[in-house]
DOMARVO-481941 format. One record per residue (C-alpha): residue number from 1; residue in three letters; z, y, x. Coordinates in steps of 0.5 Angstrom, whole numbers, plus 500, padded with zeros to 3 digits. Each point is the difference from the previous one (the first is absolute). Layout:
<nodes>
  num  residuo   zz   yy   xx
  NUM      ALA    Z    Y    X
...
</nodes>
This chain:
<nodes>
  num  residuo   zz   yy   xx
    1      MET  923  376  349
    2      GLN  494  498  502
    3      LEU  496  500  493
    4      GLN  503  508  499
    5      ARG  498  502  507
    6      SER  493  497  498
    7      GLU  500  504  493
    8      ALA  503  506  504
    9      GLU  494  500  505
   10      LEU  495  499  494
   11      ARG  502  506  497
   12      LEU  500  505  505
   13      ALA  493  497  502
   14      GLN  499  501  493
   15      GLU  502  507  500
   16      LEU  497  502  507
   17      ALA  493  498  497
   18      ASN  501  503  493
   19      LEU  500  494  497
   20      GLY  504  497  494
   21      ASN  499  492  497
   22      TYR  503  498  493
   23      VAL  500  494  496
   24      MET  501  503  492
   25      HIS  502  495  495
   26      ALA  498  501  493
   27      ALA  505  502  495
   28      ALA  502  495  494
   29      ALA  496  499  494
   30      GLY  499  505  495
   31      THR  502  506  505
   32      THR  494  505  503
   33      THR  498  496  506
   34      THR  502  503  507
   35      ARG  494  501  504
   36      PRO  499  502  508
   37      SER  501  507  502
   38      CYS  494  505  499
   39      THR  504  506  502
   40      ALA  505  501  505
   41      SER  508  499  498
   42      SER  504  506  496
   43      GLY  502  502  507
   44      SER  498  498  507
   45      SER  501  495  506
   46      ARG  503  503  507
   47      GLY  495  504  502
   48      GLY  497  503  494
   49      ARG  496  494  499
   50      PRO  499  497  494
   51      SER  504  493  498
   52      CYS  498  494  497
   53      ALA  503  501  493
   54      ARG  496  499  493
   55      THR  497  502  494
   56      THR  497  498  493
   57      SER  494  505  500
   58      SER  496  504  505
   59      ALA  504  507  498
   60      GLY  502  501  508
   61      CYS  492  501  503
   62      THR  497  506  500
   63      ARG  496  501  494
   64      PRO  493  499  503
   65      ASP  503  492  502
   66      ARG  504  498  494
   67      LYS  494  497  496
   68      ARG  497  496  506
   69      VAL  507  497  502
   70      ALA  502  499  492
   71      GLU  493  496  500
   72      ALA  502  496  506
   73      LEU  507  498  498
   74      ALA  497  497  494
   75      ARG  495  496  503
   76      MET  506  498  505
   77      ASP  504  498  493
   78      THR  494  496  497
   79      GLY  499  496  506
   80      ASN  493  503  502
   81      SER  501  503  506
   82      PRO  506  502  505
   83      LEU  502  506  501
   84      ASP  496  504  506
   85      ILE  501  508  499
   86      GLU  501  506  503
   87      TYR  503  506  496
   88      GLN  504  506  501
   89      VAL  507  501  497
   90      VAL  504  507  499
   91      LEU  508  499  503
   92      ARG  506  504  497
   93      ASP  499  505  505
   94      GLU  493  501  498
   95      SER  497  497  507
   96      VAL  493  496  499
   97      ARG  500  493  503
   98      HIS  494  495  501
   99      LEU  502  493  499
  100      HIS  496  494  501
  101      HIS  503  494  495
  102      LEU  499  493  500
  103      ALA  502  495  495
  104      GLN  499  494  496
  105      ALA  503  497  494
  106      VAL  503  493  499
  107      PHE  499  497  493
  108      ASP  504  494  498
  109      GLU  496  494  496
  110      GLY  499  503  494
  111      GLY  497  506  503
  112      ARG  505  505  500
  113      VAL  503  504  506
  114      LEU  505  497  503
  115      LYS  501  506  506
  116      TYR  496  505  505
  117      ILE  500  499  507
  118      GLY  497  506  503
  119      THR  500  505  506
  120      ILE  500  508  500
  121      HIS  497  503  507
  122      ASP  501  508  500
  123      ILE  494  502  503
  124      THR  501  508  500
  125      ASP  500  501  507
  126      ARG  494  496  501
  127      ARG  496  504  495
  128      ARG  502  506  502
  129      ALA  498  498  507
  130      GLU  493  498  497
  131      ASP  499  507  497
  132      ASP  502  503  506
  133      ALA  495  496  504
  134      ARG  495  501  494
  135      VAL  501  508  501
  136      LEU  499  500  507
  137      GLN  494  495  500
  138      GLU  497  506  495
  139      ARG  502  506  504
  140      LEU  496  496  506
  141      THR  494  499  496
  142      HIS  499  507  498
  143      PHE  501  502  507
  144      SER  495  495  502
  145      ARG  495  503  495
  146      LEU  502  508  502
  147      SER  498  497  507
  148      THR  494  497  499
  149      MET  498  507  497
  150      GLY  502  504  505
  151      GLU  496  495  505
  152      MET  494  501  494
  153      ALA  501  508  500
  154      ALA  494  503  504
  155      GLY  495  494  496
  156      LEU  503  502  493
  157      ALA  500  508  502
  158      HIS  492  499  502
  159      GLU  499  496  493
  160      ILE  503  505  496
  161      ASN  497  506  503
  162      GLN  492  497  499
  163      PRO  501  501  493
  164      LEU  503  506  500
  165      SER  495  504  505
  166      ALA  495  496  495
  167      ILE  503  504  494
  168      ALA  500  507  504
  169      THR  493  498  502
  170      TYR  498  500  493
  171      ALA  504  506  497
  172      ARG  497  504  505
  173      ALA  493  497  498
  174      CYS  502  502  492
  175      GLN  501  506  502
  176      ARG  493  502  503
  177      LEU  497  496  494
  178      ILE  503  505  495
  179      ALA  499  506  504
  180      GLN  493  499  500
  181      PRO  497  503  494
  182      ASP  495  494  498
  183      SER  505  495  502
  184      ASP  499  493  497
  185      ALA  506  497  496
  186      SER  499  493  501
  187      ASP  501  501  508
  188      VAL  506  504  498
  189      VAL  502  494  496
  190      ALA  499  495  505
  191      ALA  504  504  505
  192      LEU  506  500  496
  193      GLU  498  493  499
  194      GLN  501  499  507
  195      ILE  506  504  500
  196      ASN  503  495  495
  197      ALA  499  494  503
  198      GLN  503  502  508
  199      ALA  506  502  496
  200      LEU  501  494  497
  201      ARG  498  497  507
  202      ALA  505  504  503
  203      GLY  505  499  495
  204      GLU  500  493  500
  205      VAL  501  500  507
  206      ILE  507  504  499
  207      ARG  502  496  494
  208      ARG  500  493  504
  209      LEU  503  503  506
  210      ARG  505  502  495
  211      ASN  502  494  496
  212      PHE  500  496  508
  213      VAL  505  504  503
  214      LYS  505  502  495
  215      ASN  507  497  499
  216      ARG  499  496  494
  217      GLU  503  494  496
  218      VAL  497  493  502
  219      LYS  496  498  494
  220      ARG  496  494  500
  221      GLU  495  498  495
  222      PRO  493  496  500
  223      VAL  496  502  505
  224      ASP  492  499  502
  225      CYS  500  499  507
  226      ALA  493  501  501
  227      ARG  501  507  495
  228      LEU  506  501  505
  229      LEU  496  501  506
  230      GLU  494  504  497
  231      ASP  506  506  498
  232      LEU  502  499  507
  233      SER  493  501  504
  234      THR  501  507  498
  235      LEU  506  501  505
  236      ALA  498  494  505
  237      GLU  493  503  501
  238      THR  502  507  501
  239      ASP  503  497  506
  240      ALA  495  496  502
  241      ARG  495  505  500
  242      LEU  504  504  504
  243      HIS  501  495  505
  244      ASN  492  498  500
  245      ILE  501  493  497
  246      ARG  496  497  494
  247      LEU  505  498  494
  248      ARG  497  494  496
  249      LEU  503  496  493
  250      ASP  498  493  500
  251      CYS  504  499  493
  252      VAL  499  494  495
  253      GLU  499  502  493
  254      SER  505  497  494
  255      LEU  505  498  504
  256      PRO  508  499  497
  257      THR  504  505  500
  258      VAL  506  501  504
  259      TYR  507  502  497
  260      ALA  502  506  505
  261      ASP  501  507  502
  262      PRO  493  503  501
  263      ILE  503  506  505
  264      GLN  503  495  504
  265      LEU  495  495  500
  266      GLN  495  506  503
  267      GLN  505  502  504
  268      VAL  499  493  504
  269      VAL  493  500  500
  270      LEU  500  508  503
  271      ASN  504  498  505
  272      LEU  496  494  502
  273      VAL  494  504  500
  274      ARG  503  505  504
  275      ASN  502  495  505
  276      ALA  493  497  500
  277      ILE  497  507  501
  278      ASP  505  501  506
  279      ALA  497  493  503
  280      MET  493  502  500
  281      ALA  501  507  504
  282      ASP  497  497  506
  283      ALA  495  495  497
  284      PRO  492  501  500
  285      GLU  496  504  494
  286      ASP  498  494  497
  287      ARG  506  496  500
  288      ARG  504  506  496
  289      GLU  501  498  494
  290      VAL  506  498  496
  291      VAL  499  495  493
  292      LEU  505  499  494
  293      SER  499  495  496
  294      THR  503  495  495
  295      ARG  499  493  497
  296      LEU  503  494  498
  297      ASP  503  495  505
  298      ALA  501  492  499
  299      ASP  507  501  497
  300      GLY  497  505  494
  301      GLU  504  507  503
  302      VAL  496  506  501
  303      GLU  499  502  507
  304      VAL  499  507  503
  305      THR  497  500  508
  306      VAL  499  506  504
  307      ALA  496  498  506
  308      ASP  498  503  506
  309      ARG  496  499  505
  310      GLY  504  503  506
  311      THR  502  496  507
  312      GLY  506  497  497
  313      LEU  507  499  502
  314      ALA  504  497  505
  315      PRO  503  493  498
  316      GLU  507  503  502
  317      ALA  499  506  495
  318      THR  497  495  495
  319      GLU  507  496  500
  320      HIS  504  507  499
  321      LEU  495  503  495
  322      PHE  504  501  494
  323      ASN  507  501  504
  324      PRO  503  508  498
  325      PHE  499  504  506
  326      PHE  495  496  503
  327      THR  493  504  501
  328      THR  494  500  505
  329      LYS  499  508  498
  330      ALA  502  505  505
  331      SER  502  504  494
  332      GLY  502  494  495
  333      THR  507  500  497
  334      GLY  499  492  500
  335      LEU  502  500  492
  336      GLY  493  500  497
  337      LEU  499  493  500
  338      ALA  507  498  499
  339      ILE  501  504  494
  340      SER  493  497  497
  341      ARG  502  494  501
  342      SER  507  501  496
  343      ILE  495  503  494
  344      VAL  496  494  500
  345      ARG  506  495  500
  346      ALA  503  504  494
  347      HIS  494  498  497
  348      GLY  500  493  501
  349      GLY  495  501  505
  350      ARG  499  499  507
  351      LEU  497  504  506
  352      TRP  497  497  506
  353      HIS  495  502  506
  354      THR  494  495  501
  355      PRO  496  501  507
  356      MET  492  501  498
  357      MET  498  494  505
  358      ALA  505  495  496
  359      ALA  498  503  493
  360      ALA  493  500  501
</nodes>
């Protein structure tokens, strides 16, 4: 009676956890060896969860997973490694479930498979929650970029207006030169060259702005951090000049590339630059400088630093600096640094703050 009650409690616990355990004995000699399931059963267990049935192939897996699962099963059959794999299966009702399958084969003295012992965990709900969280994070990240551009709108408008004004000036000069009966063609060509250069300048600002703010899929690629900071300077210098602040690059050449989404990394750096600019709002003229630098740290990792010479943060502010909705600005949202840290963590890095006196 006690054993039956324990088994019932175990079954209930497994159902609540969407978990199934099994011990599967190999078939008799001369027949097809039965292997642990890489599909759901032909039916489904209570609540629509895949039950722990078995099959001799990976046919029940979704097509992208079939080869990978078949190879993992083959490795387990040869004793090279236990099974530890996640894959998707399609049930009779055409619904798709995500499974995490752990198993190992038990062999006799002759090296033949006696049985399989394994666990199948339905992780569909967890995967969906992760997908929802990822979508939300991408939306917040995009919102942060738009918010940053909104704060920089005045500087960007000035940056674009300068080449446009120059284009208009050179165009009027061309008109006057052409109207003169003894005009020199070389002067007209020089003016046209200036028009072309200023148009390219304005177009480059707009191109980088569009790339920065558009909603796009995360795309990781090899990134040269020094080059990334140089590309970012077009947007960052605009805001710095508007606030009468010098922006200086101090990048070590020939650093290893990092595998990352360049737009998201630029978003992090630009957010830090804007915070540095705000921190020096009341600083004396000779201290109004932001330095962007790259170096290789003691662990061989690429480190990007944004340093300002402002008044610094109070100890209590430092403690909560990266908490969502915490801000030291009168009009801040408190999301910039929190989103920046999540971006850096998603890239396998870390983001931290160091007082200048401690860093010196």
